[in-house]
SEVOMAR-617528 format. One record per atom (N, C-alpha, C, CB): residue in one letter; x, y, z. Coordinates in steps of 0.02 Angstrom, whole numbers, plus 50000, padded with zeros to 5 digits. Atoms other than C-alpha are relative to their C-alpha. Glycine has a CB too. Layout:
AXYZ ...
# end
This chain:
M499655001250041 M497765030249248 M500754997950005 M499905004449972 I499355003249975 I499265019649266 I500605004049963 I500034991349982 P499494997550029 P500915028849213 P500364996049947 P500395001650046 R499605004250048 R501845022849060 R500564996250028 R500275004149948 D499315002449971 D503515020649157 D499814993550045 D500405006550051 T500255006949962 T502535009749277 T499634993549976 T499585001850046 G500125005250039 G501754999549164 G500454995149958 G499665002349966 E499415002150009 E503424996049083 E500254995750034 E500325003750000 N499525002349941 N504194991949246 N499584992750010 N500025006150079 V500395006049969 V502794979249280 V500014994649942 V499175002150022 H499795005350050 H503104971449106 H500464998349999 H499965000649949 S499305001549991 S504774970849134 S500244994750052 S500315006150016 I499835005049941 I504744961649297 I499584993249982 I499745003450081 V500455006250027 V503344949049216 V500654996249956 V499195002949942 D499615004350053 D504514945949075 D500594996650037 D500295004649936 R499475003949973 R505944941949184 R499914994950055 R500455004250020 L500175007449959 L504954929149304 L499774996249949 L499404999950063 R499935005050050 R504494921549140 R500574996049980 R499855002349953 V499375002450030 V506224919949094 V500184994350060 V500645006849987 V499795003049946 V506654914149270 V499634992550016 V499905005050054 F500425005449997 F505204902449280 F499564997949931 F499575001650057 P500465001850054 P504754895749117 P499604994049997 P500334999849947 E500495006149999 E503304884849083 E500314995149963 E499305001149970 R499605008650002 R503854867149101 R499404996049976 R500344996150090 Q500615004950024 Q502854853549006 Q500324992650007 Q499735001649913 I499725009249985 I503174832349041 I499424998349950 I499894995150103 V500415004350040 V502364823348889 V500044993450017 V500145000649933 M500035007149975 M501894806448938 M499554995149959 M499755000050071 R500355003650046 R501284792948819 R499984994350043 R500304999249928 H499995006749975 H500604776848882 H499244996449980 H500155000350084 N500755005850029 N499294762948808 N499635004949948 N499264997250079 G500294996350057 G499064774848654 G499805006150017 G499464996849969 A500184992149983 A498634791548754 A500565003350005 A499625001550066 V499524994749985 V499654806248766 V499825005850045 V500195002849942 R500374995349943 R499484816448922 R500695005050004 R499734995250090 C499594996749994 C500384832348945 C499895004350075 C500035003249938 L500014996449920 L500784839249131 L500425007049990 L500464994350069 R499784993250000 R501154858349131 R500035003650062 R499625003649958 F499914995049941 F501924868949265 F500245007149977 F500554997150052 S500244992950007 S501364886249241 S500495004050031 S499315001450030 C499724995849973 C502534901149283 C499575003050072 C500135004449946 R500234997449947 R501284906049413 R500034993650054 R499315003249984 F500035005249955 F501064888249488 F500784999550039 F499784993249957 Q499325000149969 Q503034888449510 Q500185004750049 Q500465000649954 I499884995549959 I503044904949591 I499564998950052 I499995006149974 G500445001149947 G501554900549694 G500364994050060 G499264997449962 V499655004849949 V502594884849765 V500515002750036 V500284994349970 L499374998249971 L504094894149784 L499855005650054 L500515002549944 L500194995549937 L503234907949892 L499694996550069 L499455005349973 L500345003749943 L502254894650008 L500764997050016 L499284993949979 C499415003349967 C504014887050035 C500395004850033 C500454996349953 L499654994749958 L504844903650078 L499425002450063 L500245007149944 A500364998249953 A503284907450184 A499844996650049 A499585001649983 I500035005249939 I503334890850281 I500555001150040 I500024992549981 G499405000049980 G505224892950303 G500015005350047 G500465000449948 G499834995249966 G505124909950367 G499634999350061 G499945005849967 W500425001649935 W503634904750496 W500454996550038 W499324995749992 V499755005649956 V504724889850553 V500685005950035 V500304991349945 S499474996449973 S506344902250568 S499745005250070 S500325004449934 Y500304996449963 Y505234915550662 Y499854997250070 Y499495001749967 A500325003149950 A504454902950792 A500594997750031 A499484994949981 T499285002349980 T506314895350815 T500355005250036 T500444998149939 Y499584995149967 Y507064911650848 Y499555003150065 Y500225006149942 A500514997749942 A505494917450965 A500244995650051 A499144999049986 V499905004849954 V505814901051065 V500755001450034 V499934993049964 F499324999249964 F507694903651093 F499905008150038 F500744999449934 N500084991849967 N507314923351122 N499684999750070 N499455005549950 H500355001649928 H506204917651254 H500304997150065 H499504995549989 G499595002949945 G507414907351340 G500545005850026 G500414993049971 S499464994749983 S508674922151349 S499535004550045 S500385004449928 E500364996849976 E507254933351405 E499794997450081 E499555000349952 L500035002449942 L506854921551551 L500524999450044 L499794995249995 A499335000549968 A508704919851603 A500315007250019 A500484996349951 A500014992949970 A508674939351609 A499755001350066 A499635004349961 K500434998349946 K507154939651714 K500344995450079 K499134997349972 D499665002749941 D508054925951832 D500455004850036 D500394994249980 A499414995349982 A509604936951847 A499765005650029 A500425002149943 Q500324994149977 Q508534951951890 Q499814998550061 Q499455002549961 I500245002949924 I507614942352035 I500514998550043 I499594993349999 A499535003149959 A509224935552096 A500325007550029 A500564994249954 S499654993449970 S510014953652104 S499585004050050 S500185005149941 V500514997149946 V508454959952187 V499934995950077 V499244999749963 R499915003949934 R508604945352317 R500675002050030 R499994991849989 M499234997549977 M510324950152351 M499945007150038 M500555001249927 A500074993149963 A509824968852379 A499534998250060 A499665006549950 Y500454999449936 Y508594963552498 Y500184995550057 Y499264998349983 R499625002849947 R509634951552599 R500515004850025 R500324993849978 S499504995149973 S510844965952606 S499705006550045 S500385002949936 L500204995149953 L509584977952688 L499784996250050 L499515004949978 L500275003449943 L508894965052798 L500624999250052 L499684992849977 G499434999249944 G510814964352864 G500105007250025 G500724997549972 D500044993049969 D510784984052882 D499625000350053 D499785004949959 V500585000449947 V509174982752979 V500194996550061 V499394996549972 A499735002749948 A509974969553080 A500565003050054 A500204995249973 E499524997449971 E511464979153120 E499765006850047 E500495001249947 Y500384993849966 Y510314995453177 Y499774997550052 Y499445003549964 Q500445001749931 Q509384985153296 Q500484998350052 Q499464993349992 K499355002149959 K511154978653368 K500115006550029 K500704997049956 R499784993949975 R511544996353392 R499605002350052 R500035004749950 F500554998749944 F509875001453475 F500054996450049 F499354999249982 T499905002449932 T509964988053591 T500625001650046 T499974993449995 G499434998949973 G511774993553633 G499725006350045 G500625001249945 I500284993749989 I511035011153657 I499375000750074 I499645001549923 V500455001149966 V509595004753755 V500444997050079 V499504995249955 R499605003249951 R510864994653872 R500435006050039 R500484994449964 D499694993649970 D511765011053904 D499715004750042 D500205003649955 L500364996349966 L510405019953959 L499914997050062 L499465001649970 E500075003549927 E509895006954086 E500615001850054 E500024991449989 E499434998849946 E511645007854153 E500245006550040 E500554998449970 N499934993349973 N511635025754169 N499285001350044 N500135005849935 H500474998849944 H509945026454251 H500154996250066 H499324998149977 T499915004449940 T510495012854379 T500545004250030 T500214991749985 L499534994949978 L512065025354402 L499685005550031 L500405002549946 M500434995249973 M510845038854444 M499625000250062 M499625000949962 L500245002149926 L509965029954572 L500224998250050 L499714996650003 A499465000749943 A511435023654663 A500285006650010 A500594994849984 L499664992849969 L512105042354672 L499515004250042 L500255005249938 A500554997449964 A510375048754727 A499904995150062 A499355000649954 G500115002949946 G510395034854857 G500494998550039 G499714995649992 R499435001149959 R512125035054926 R499935005250063 R500685000949955 R500094994349952 R512115043055099 R499525001350022 R500135005149986 P500764998549984 P510435042555171 P499945006850037 P499664994150048 G500014993049963 G510885058055269 G500225005149976 G500295000250052 S499554995550044 S511765067055144 S499535005849965 S500394995149939 A500474996050025 A510045074255080 A499785005850051 A499454995749981 S500184995249954 S509605080355231 S500565006050019 S499814996150060 N499614995349974 N511225088255272 N499965004449934 N500744997350030 S499954993950052 S511335097255108 S499395004949997 S500104997149926 F500524995449990 F509625104255130 F500135004650056 F499404996650011 K500044996649942 K510115110055298 K500595005749985 K500114994950067 G499584994850024 G511665117255218 G499875004749956 G500444997849979 V500184995050050 V510895126855087 V499475005350037 V499654996249932 A500344995849968 A509625133655211 A500415004350052 A499494996650026 G499764996849954 G510915138555341 G500585005649950 G500314994450058 G499504997750031 G512015145455194 G500814997149992 G499985005250026 I499395002149999 I513445134355229 I500074993949958 I500204999050064 D499885003950049 D514185124755091 D500554995050014 D500125003949947 T499405004249988 T515195109055129 T500364997049937 T499804994350044 P499425003650057 P516695100755011 P499534994749971 P500824995950037 L500395005850036 L515665084954995 L499355001349973 L499894994450044 G500584998750031 G513955091354954 G500245003249923 G499545005050049 G499834996950064 G514855101554809 G500284995249945 G500525005450013 K499815004650048 K515745087254737 K499424995449970 K500524996050030 A500635004550023 A514155075454726 A499575003349951 A499524998150060 K500324997150054 K513255089254641 K500345001049929 K499805005950024 A499544998350063 A514645093054520 A499844992549958 A500985001750024 D500005006450055 D514535073754473 D499394998149972 D500244993450030 V500665001550027 V512655073054454 V500065003449945 V499405001750040 E499994996550054 E512865088054345 E500364997049938 E500255006050018 R499545003250052 R514165080254245 R499604993249962 R500754997350043 K500435003850028 K513185064354233 K499415001649957 K499834997250042 R500564997550032 R511615073754188 R500205001749927 R499745006150038 K499824997750065 K512565082554046 K500204994449945 K500575004550010 Q499875006450044 Q513305065253977 Q499384997549977 Q500354994250038 L500695002650027 L511475058453984 L499705002349951 L499555000350040 R500314996250041 R510925072553895 R500164999549922 R500105006050024 S499665000050053 S512145071353773 S499944993749951 S500625001350021 Q500225007450034 Q511925051753749 Q499325000749970 Q499954993650058 M500604999650030 M510045055253723 M499885003949948 M499615001350038 G500004995750072 G510285068053592 G500244995049936 G500605007150006 D499715005650060 D511385054453500 D499574996249993 D500614995850010 I500415006350015 I510145041253525 I499305003849965 I499824994850081 E500544997450036 E508745052953463 E500155001549915 E499825006750039 T499964999550059 T509705057253311 T500244991749966 T500495006349989 K499905005850032 K510255039053279 K499194997149968 K500394994850056 M500695002950017 M508285034453296 M499725001749930 M499495002350052 K500384995850061 K507845047853161 K500304997049937 K500145009050001 I499545002450056 I509215040553050 I499774992849979 I500804999950024 L500215007249997 L508635021553089 L499355001049967 L499954996550076 A500725000550028 A506785028053055 A499975002149926 A499485004650042 K500034999650065 K507195035152894 K500264994449953 K500295005449988 K499775004350035 K508105020952832 K499604994049989 K500544998850022 N500745006149982 N506595008852901 N499515002149940 N499475001650093 F500554998950060 F505505019452774 F500254997849931 F499795008049993 S499605000350062 S506835019152634 S499964992049985 S500835003050011 L500025007750004 L506924999752670 L499164997449974 L500234996750087 K500705002050005 K505054998352668 K499745001549924 K499575004150057 D500164997850065 D504935008652500 D500324995349959 D500185006949983 D499555003850050 D506424997552420 D499564992849991 D500874998850034 L500385007249985 L505504981852482 L499445000249980 L499924997550067 S500724999350051 S503724987852400 S500264999949939 S499515007250005 S499695000350076 S504824991152235 S500174993349989 S500685004649986 V499825007550008 V505534974052255 V499524995449985 V500274997650054 E500665004550000 E503874965152274 E499615002449943 E499555000550072 T500164998350068 T503254975352125 T500314996649946 T500115006349989 D499515002450044 D504604970852031 D499964992849974 D500595001050031 L500015005449992 L504524953352086 L499224996349963 L500164999650074 Q500665002550012 Q502604952152050 Q500055001349920 Q499355004150045 T500134999050082 T502934961251865 T500414993649954 T500365008749974 A499555005450025 A504384947251837 A499534993249992 A500664998850054 L500385005950005 L503254933551878 L499484999349953 L499744998950055 S500514999250046 S501854939651772 S500234999449927 S499675006350011 E499655001750055 E503074940951631 E500214993949975 E500435002650003 R499735007950019 R503724924351652 R499464994349983 R500404997050066 N500555003450023 N502054916951662 N499725000249921 N499525002250042 S500274999150081 S501554926051498 S500474997449948 S499895007949979 A499545002250027 A503174921351424 A500014991050004 A500565003850032 L500005008650003 L502924902251474 L499254998649954 L499934995650098 L500615000850031 L501164903851393 L500065000349915 L499535005750030 R499635000050063 R502004910651224 R500294995249985 R500425004149994 S499505006650018 S503164896351230 S499534995549976 S500454996250067 T500295005850007 T501884884351251 T499575002049926 T499564997950071 Q500324999550065 Q500884891251100 Q500404999649951 Q499665005349989 M499524999650048 M502374893851000 M500054991349977 M500765003950033 R499905008450017 R502764873951019 R499394997749983 R500254995150063 H500675003850041 H501014869750981 H499985002549919 H499145002750041 D500004999050067 D501124879250822 D500594998649948 D499855006149997 I499395003150049 I502884872950775 I499874993849981 I500694999550032 Q500025006450011 Q502284856450796 Q499414998449955 Q500004996650061 L500395000150060 L500674860750688 L500465001049930 L499455005950007 L499664999250061 L501864867550551 L500354995049975 L500385004750001 E499625006850025 E502944851650557 E499544995549981 E500454996550052 H500435005550033 H501494841550527 H499735003449939 H499384997050049 Q500334997450079 Q500824851950374 Q500555000549965 Q499585007749993 L499615000750041 L502594851950314 L500154992649978 L500475003350021 T499845008749999 T502734832050338 T499474999049933 T499694994550091 V500615001750044 V501024831850244 V500165001649926 V499355004350023 F499784997050079 F501564843150095 F500544997449972 F500185007349995 E499345002650015 E503284835450094 E499774992349966 E500524999750075 Q500245007550022 Q502384816750071 Q499745001049935 Q499424996350047 N500324998850072 N501144823849934 N500625000949937 N499495007650006 E499484997150055 E502644832149833 E500514994549997 E500385007550021 N499435004850009 N503774816749866 N499494993149943 N500364996650101 D500475006050056 D502274805749777 D499905002749934 D499154998150025 S500114997250058 S502044818649647 S500634998449953 S499865007350011 V499355000850023 V503944818349605 V500084993149980 V500505002050049 D499875007350032 D504064798949608 D499564998649940 D499864994250055 R500285002650061 R502664797449480 R500315002049936 R499355001749996 L499664996650059 L503494809649363 L500604997449985 L500115007050010 T499415003750019 T505204802149385 T499734992849979 T500544999850062 E500155007750038 E504394784249355 E499715002049918 E499234994950052 Q500214999650072 Q503484791549197 Q500415003349958 Q499415002949991 T499454996850040 T505004800649134 T500454993549973 T500475005750051 A499545006250005 A505944784749160 A499784996049940 A499984995250068 E500185004050052 E504784775449056 E499915002749918 E499404997450025 Y499964995550068 Y504704788948912 Y500804999949976 Y499725009050016 I499295000750016 I506644788348909 I500074992249971 I500485001550071 S499945005950024 S506494769048890 S499784999349936 S499724996050036 T500284999350054 T505314771948765 T500445002249926 T499535004350020 M499524996750048 M506494783048654 M500614996049989 M500225006950025 E499275004550010 E508054771848678 E499754994249969 E500464997750073 R500335005450042 R506894757148613 R500005003049927 R499204998150026 V500074996550075 V506564767748461 V500615001049967 V499695007250001 V499294999050012 V508364772548446 V500424992749974 V500315002950074 E499705007450017 E508894754148456 E499814997249937 E499784994750051 K500265002550059 K507714749048319 K500315003249939 K499295000749999 T499774998350063 T508424759348197 T500784998649987 T499845007149989 G499385004150005 G510124750048222 G500545004750034 G500204997949918 L499564995549971 L511034765448303 L500184998550090 L499645007249985 D499715000749926 D511994765348464 D499855004750044 D500684999750003 V500204995249951 V511114774348604 V500535003650040 V499584996850043 D499254997749973 D512744776548700 D500415003649976 D500394995850009 Q499604996550039 Q513794782548560 Q499545007550000 Q500144995849924 L500324994650013 L512364795448525 L499905005350056 L499444998049975 L500184995749930 L512234801948709 L500695002250009 L499674995350075 A499354998949991 A514234801448721 A500145006649954 A500434993449982 A499864994250048 A514314812748567 A499605006950024 A499744997749922 N500244993449973 N513124825648635 N500215002250055 N499395000450007 E499654997849935 E513914826348801 E500645003349982 E500154993850048 K499344995450031 K515574831148703 K499835006849990 K500274997549926 E500194993450024 E514614846248645 E500025003550053 E499365000949968 N500164995949942 N514264850948816 N500584998250067 N499154998150021 A499425003149956 A515994844848899 A500315005750039 A500604996249953 G499694994049959 G516404863748979 G499624999150073 G499835008349961 Q500175000849929 Q516014856149149 Q500514997050049 Q499444995950003 G499505000749953 G516914850849309 G499945001150075 G500445003549979 G500144998249919 G517104851949499 G500094992350040 G499065003850014 P500105006449965 P517214838849647 P499614996449997 P499995000050046 F500415004950007 F516194824149644 F499745000450075 F500344993249972 V500354998349939 V514924826949796 V499474996150001 V499805006750007 E500515005649998 E513684811849822 E499435004350025 E500194993250051 I500584995749978 I511914818149849 I499724995850048 I499485002149944 K500175002949953 K511344812250014 K499325002250032 K500515000250037 P500604997149973 P509544812450089 P500115004250063 P499534994650014 S499904996749934 S509484827250222 S499404998650056 S500075007949986 N500554999649932 N508534827450396 N499715005149999 N500254999750070 R500314992649995 R508124845850369 R499274997749957 R500595007549955 P500634998650045 P506274850450307 P499984999349927 P499815006350009 A499975001250083 A506104844950123 A500674997349975 A499885007249958 G499195003550014 G507844834950130 G499854993949947 G500434996150085 R500255004850046 R507094820450037 R499795002549941 R499514996450025 L500264996850058 L506114831149923 L500465003049950 L499595004950020 K499604996650048 K507604841449857 K500334995049968 K500455004950026 T499765006050040 T508554824649822 T499674996549953 T500144995650036 K500415002650052 K507214818049726 K499925005749934 K499274998250036 L499984994650052 L507014834249645 L500654999149944 L500085007350043 A499334998850041 A508814833849584 A500054994449958 A500685000750045 L500025005050035 L508594815349535 L499505001649938 L499824994550044 L500414999350050 L507024819749427 L500385007449958 L499175000650033 D499684993650056 D507984836449347 D500534993749966 D500565009250049 D499535004150054 D509294822449289 D499724996149951 D500454995450030 K500525005550043 K507974811349215 K499855005149934 K499114997450051 L500324996550053 L507214826549128 L500595001749953 L499585006450026 N499374997350043 N508984832549060 N500154994049949 N500755001850051 Q500025005650057 Q509164814748983 Q499444998849951 Q500054993950030 S500554999750040 S507454815448928 S500085005049940 S499435001750041 D499784995150055 D507844831048826 D500484998649948 D500265005350028 L499505002250030 L509444825648770 L499784994749944 L500454997550051 L500095006550025 L508624808948703 L499395003149934 L499684993550072 Q500474996650051 Q507204820348615 Q500305004549949 Q499515004150035 S499514996550045 S508464831748533 S500264994949957 S500575003850037 I499705004450050 I509284815948460 I499544998149969 I500374994850018 L500385002150052 L507804809048398 L499735003949945 L499544997550025 G500154994950050 G507284826248319 G500495000349949 G499925006550028 R499494999350045 R508834824148221 R499934992349951 R500785001350046 I499995005950025 I508394805748173 I499454999549938 I499894995150057 P500534999650041 P507464803448007 P499514993650008 P500265000949930 L500285005149985 L506204791848058 L499354998449953 L499895000550067 S500465000750037 S504844793847926 S500204999949923 S499575004750018 P499855000250074 P504814790447734 P500135007249977 P499384996949958 P499974992150044 P505354805747615 P499484999249956 P500745002149951 L500515000150041 L503874800847511 L499304997550040 L500204995649942 K500674999949965 K502004801647553 K499774993949970 K499515006749989 T500335008250031 T501474785447431 T500614999149957 T499104999649944 Y499295004950025 Y502844773347374 Y499834994350004 Y500685000150041 T499935007849991 T503134755447341 T500714999150007 T499704995349937 I499235000649994 I504834748447388 I500054994449946 I500344997850082 T499855002950053 T505674742047241 T500624995450005 T500065004849956 S499515002249993 S507224736747301 S500385001250081 S500295002549944 R499924997749935 R507854733347486 R500705000250015 R499654996150047 F499424998549985 F509394737147570 F500384993150005 F500005004350060 G499735007849991 G510634722647560 G500274997849932 G499374994250025 P499775003150074 P511294710847427 P499484999549950 P500274992750005 R500505001450053 R510304709547267 R500364998349934 R499515006349989 R499815000650067 R510394705747090 R499915006649953 R499604994549974 D499924992450020 D510834722146991 D499495000249948 D500785002549971 P500534998350042 P509394728946889 P500135000349924 P499765006150021 V499864998950078 V510474732246733 V500324995649969 V500355005549985 N499655006950028 N511864717946720 N499694994150027 N500774999350019 H500315007349953 H510844705446837 H500474996850023 H499574994249963 R499585001949973 R512364702746915 R499995000550078 R500455002549971 L500104998649917 L512444699847125 L500415007050016 L500384993050052 S499664994349963 S512854715547198 S499765002750065 S499995005449960 M500094995249933 M512714726947363 M499475004749999 M500615004250014 H500384993150009 H511314739347379 H499945002850069 H499254999249966 Y499874996849938 Y511724752847512 Y499465004850009 Y500685003450003 G500674994949992 G509894761447502 G499434995749990 G499955006649941 L500605000550000 L508184759447489 L499535002449933 L499885003250055 D500264997250064 D507314760547307 D499285000750016 D500134995449933 M500554998550005 M505664768947325 M499675001949947 M499955003050033 G500194998850064 G504614769147165 G499395004450003 G499884993749964 A500514996350002 A503384782047131 A499935004749946 A499975002850054 Y500134996450077 Y502694794246989 Y500645006550008 Y498955004249989 R499604994250022 R503854806046903 R499775005750033 R499975001149928 R500224992949988 R503884822746970 R499765000950091 R499275001749941 T500314998449939 T503234817747155 T500535002050040 T499604994650031 P499554996749950 P503894827747293 P500374995550050 P499615004750039 V499525004149958 V505314821747390 V500005004650073 V500854999249959 Y500004994549952 Y505354828647573 Y500644997750047 Y499235000850043 V499555000049957 V506764829747707 V499694998250077 V500345006549991 M500445002249937 M506134819747867 M500305002750062 M499954991850009 A499664999349940 A507334827147998 A500355007249979 A500534993150020 P499644992450023 P508094846347993 P500834997649995 P499875007650074 G499285000950016 G509864848147943 G500265005749941 G500094991949972 V499534993150053 V511154857147815 V500134996249943 V500885003750032 V499835004050050 V511254852447646 V500705000849978 V499565000949949 V499325001250008 V512994846147612 V500214999049913 V500164993350046 Y499995000850062 Y512824842347437 Y499315000649953 Y500294994349995 A500624998550055 A511524846247289 A500455001249928 A499455008150025 G499724998450050 G512004842547117 G500014991849953 G500735004050024 W499855006750043 W512594828246981 W500574996650046 W500315001749913 R499555004949977 R513464813647053 R500084993649974 R499904999250056 G499875006150013 G513844800146936 G499474995449990 G500364998050042 N500815005749994 N512604784246955 N499495002650028 N500024993250047 F500664996749948 F511594793847084 F499695004549947 F500275005450081 G500334992450024 G511224807346950 G499775004850036 G499484999749965 N500164994749964 N510354822647021 N499954996550073 N499345003749971 M500005002949935 M510804819647216 M500015005350054 M500594995550008 V499934995149933 V510434828547384 V500274996550049 V499345003150030 E499795002949938 E511444825047528 E499895004650067 E500734998349991 V500134996049940 V510874832147704 V500354997050058 V499255000750014 D499645001249919 D511924832047873 D499635001850049 D500645003950018 H500524998849944 H510764830948022 H500305000450071 H499484994250000 G499785000149938 G512004830948145 G500134993550038 G499595003650030 D499765005249959 D512814817548273 D500204993849955 D499474998150053 G499675004350051 G513634808848126 G499444997149943 G500364993650042 I500655003850038 I511864804248033 I499935005849933 I499124999550063 R500144996550061 R511604808947846 R499594995749966 R500595001949961 T500435003650057 T510454805647708 T500015001249930 T499365000950010 R499874997750070 R510534805047530 R499354997449948 R500774996649974 Y500715001450050 Y509024805747390 Y500375001849938 Y499195005550015 G499715000250072 G509654800947218 G499544998749940 G500514994849996 H500485001150059 H508954799347041 H499485006349995 H499564992850011 L500464995450008 L507994816247052 L499965003349944 L500035003950042 N500114996850046 N507094823946926 N500175006849995 N499504999049991 K499774992849991 K507514840446991 K500045001450070 K499545005349968 I499824997649934 I508344849247141 I499705004750032 I500535001650002 L500414994349982 L507444861147246 L500455003250046 L499294998250031 V499534996649944 V508804866247370 V500715001549976 V500094995050065 K499174999350016 K510604872847362 K500574997450061 K500165008649989 K499635001949952 K512104867847446 K500285006050062 K500544996749960 G499814995149938 G512454875347621 G499225001750034 G500465008249969 A500664998149977 A510474878747654 A499874995050046 A499475000749947 K500285003349939 K509664873647811 K499434998149986 K499965003650058 V500555002350021 V508184863247787 V499604998150061 V500114994849953 S500375001149925 S506804860147931 S499624993349967 S499385007750036 Y500265006350019 Y505804844647936 Y499305001049964 Y499944995450061 K500435000450055 K504634838947797 K499905006849959 K499364997650026 E499934995550039 E505394852447691 E500044997649932 E500495003450020 K499795000850071 K505334849747494 K500595000549968 K499745003449969 I499354997850008 I506984846947436 I500194997349925 I500484997150061 G499985001250060 G506734839347255 G499334997149981 G500554996349984 L500705004050028 L505544829647142 L500324991949985 L499625004449912 V499775006950031 V505614810047088 V500305000449934 V499424995249993 G499835000550083 G506514805946916 G500424993350006 G500525007549960 S499785007250027 S507594793046835 S500635002049970 S499484995949944 T499274997850024 T509314802246817 T500464995450023 T500235007150025 G499465005149991 G510894792646829 G499854994349978 G500214999150062 R500085008550010 R511024772146827 R499404998450027 R500574995050039 S500465002849978 S509274769746835 S499404997349946 S499815004450047 T500435004250031 T507854758946757 T499375002250001 T500014994250023 G500694996450001 G506344769446797 G499895006050063 G499394993750009 P500044996049947 P505814783446905 P499814997450065 P499605004549984 H500095003449929 H506064778947087 H500455007050041 H500444990250008 L499574996649945 L507054787747244 L500434994150025 L499555003550064 H499495004849959 H508684779447296 H500055004650065 H500864998549958 Y500024996049937 Y508514784347479 Y500604996450049 Y499174999750036 E499555003449957 E510114780347592 E500085003250068 E500644999649967 V499864996049937 V510474784347777 V500634996250026 V499355000150059 L499434999849965 L512214785947843 L500145001050061 L500275003049980 Y499764998049942 Y512944784648011 Y500774999050008 Y499624996750050 K499225001949996 K514834789348034 K500294998249941 K500144994250044 N499755001950055 N514994787247850 N499894992149979 N500675001950006 K500055007750001 K514364768347868 K499114999749983 K500314995850087 S500664999650009 S512704765247776 S499594995050049 S499874998649928 M500495004149971 M511124758447871 M499504998849976 M499835001550047 D500545001450036 D509554751147831 D499405004450008 D499854993950011 P500574994149993 P508314765247790 P499304997450023 P499875003849925 L500625002649971 L506824752947820 L500014999050066 L499814994249975 K499864999649912 K507404751348005 K499745005950015 K500805000050031 F500154994649983 F507114768448024 F499255001649983 F500465003849975 I500704999050026 I505434769447933 I499554995550049 I499924997749915 M500425004949958 M504754755748047 M500175001750067 M500144992349987 A499904997049935 A505484762548202 A499615006450006 A500735001150014 G500414993849989 G504484778848174 G499284998949986 G500235005749957 R500705001549993 R502954769748130 R499874997050085 R499804994049936 D499995003449950 D503244759848301 D499805007150051 D500724995650007 V500154994549956 V503244778248381 V499325003449998 V500485004949989 F500684995850010 F501714784748303 F499424994650020 F499905003049913 Q500385003750008 Q500864767948329 Q499855001450092 Q500244992849958 E500064998249931 E501304770948532 E499665005550021 E500555000550026 
# end
């Protein structure tokens, strides 16, 4: 069983995701068919996660390639240091060999000297033996004997030094051998790691190329989709602009008026340029599509405040907008509305949301209701039999506001319908005809 706190946290996270990624809809109308393209919250999150995953993998692969280069450089530096140590050891070995050669040379010289001493005066040996046998010790024989003993002691001392140096040299040779073995092992390990790194680098390059190809294909597909959506949005905007123009209103003025309501903007001008980075062109096209969608939303908002339908379900036009002969005194006059004949007490509807700014009796209009729809657009409904709304009330689309009557200066039951833009009377029939074109498309 899931704890209540965990469930509430999950619902809270889901609600936040729905706020950040609301469901978006694009309505397209073409050849009388209406299509609706929906981008659900899950689809938007999926696309975002896919882009993040691809970007993360590309970043990791790029980092691995650069890090691999630094590892190779470190291994090369280690190999160079090992080689320098090896050369230093070879120099020491050469120095010891040179010393060993010098010692051998000294031994040979000493040996030659001993042979020379032993072979001096051929008769001295027999004389010495005779002297010893007879107990007679001559001065010359004692001096030679002392020289021999002295040379022997020197030779023994030198031999001891040589043995000591040979032992030290042997130890160093063993140490050098161990060091060389360790260096060889390290070199083999470094070469193995280098080969492995080169293999990984090759595999990474292949993976990067594959990812770049997949990104290119993905970007191309997304570019095509964005291009289609942008084109369809532009067609939809053109259709809405034609509808507004058919009513006689100025599209640019309406857009400018709505932009003034959201005038709290600013900052330096930075032109959007296509980027060479992955998905750079797609980002630019998405920015342009967003601009088109904002313009479409603005036009839809404007169209939602324009009355494009007749306020009566069934009617006959008894008097059009413009010059006419007055129905009471039969003199030439100007008619600023549209008279729509209908049965008494026929419901009158407001065809765009707004606020009631007048509801009551007004001279020749009799019982009249005036509604402000925003953007300077107002509608008037005169000669009503009964008023069903009060001043200040907010009315919605197709809300009933009164009943057809013949109050005021009137010759029979009908509705006097006026459309004003910035206090200037417009032809209501143009609005009704523009609304018919919308429904036909």
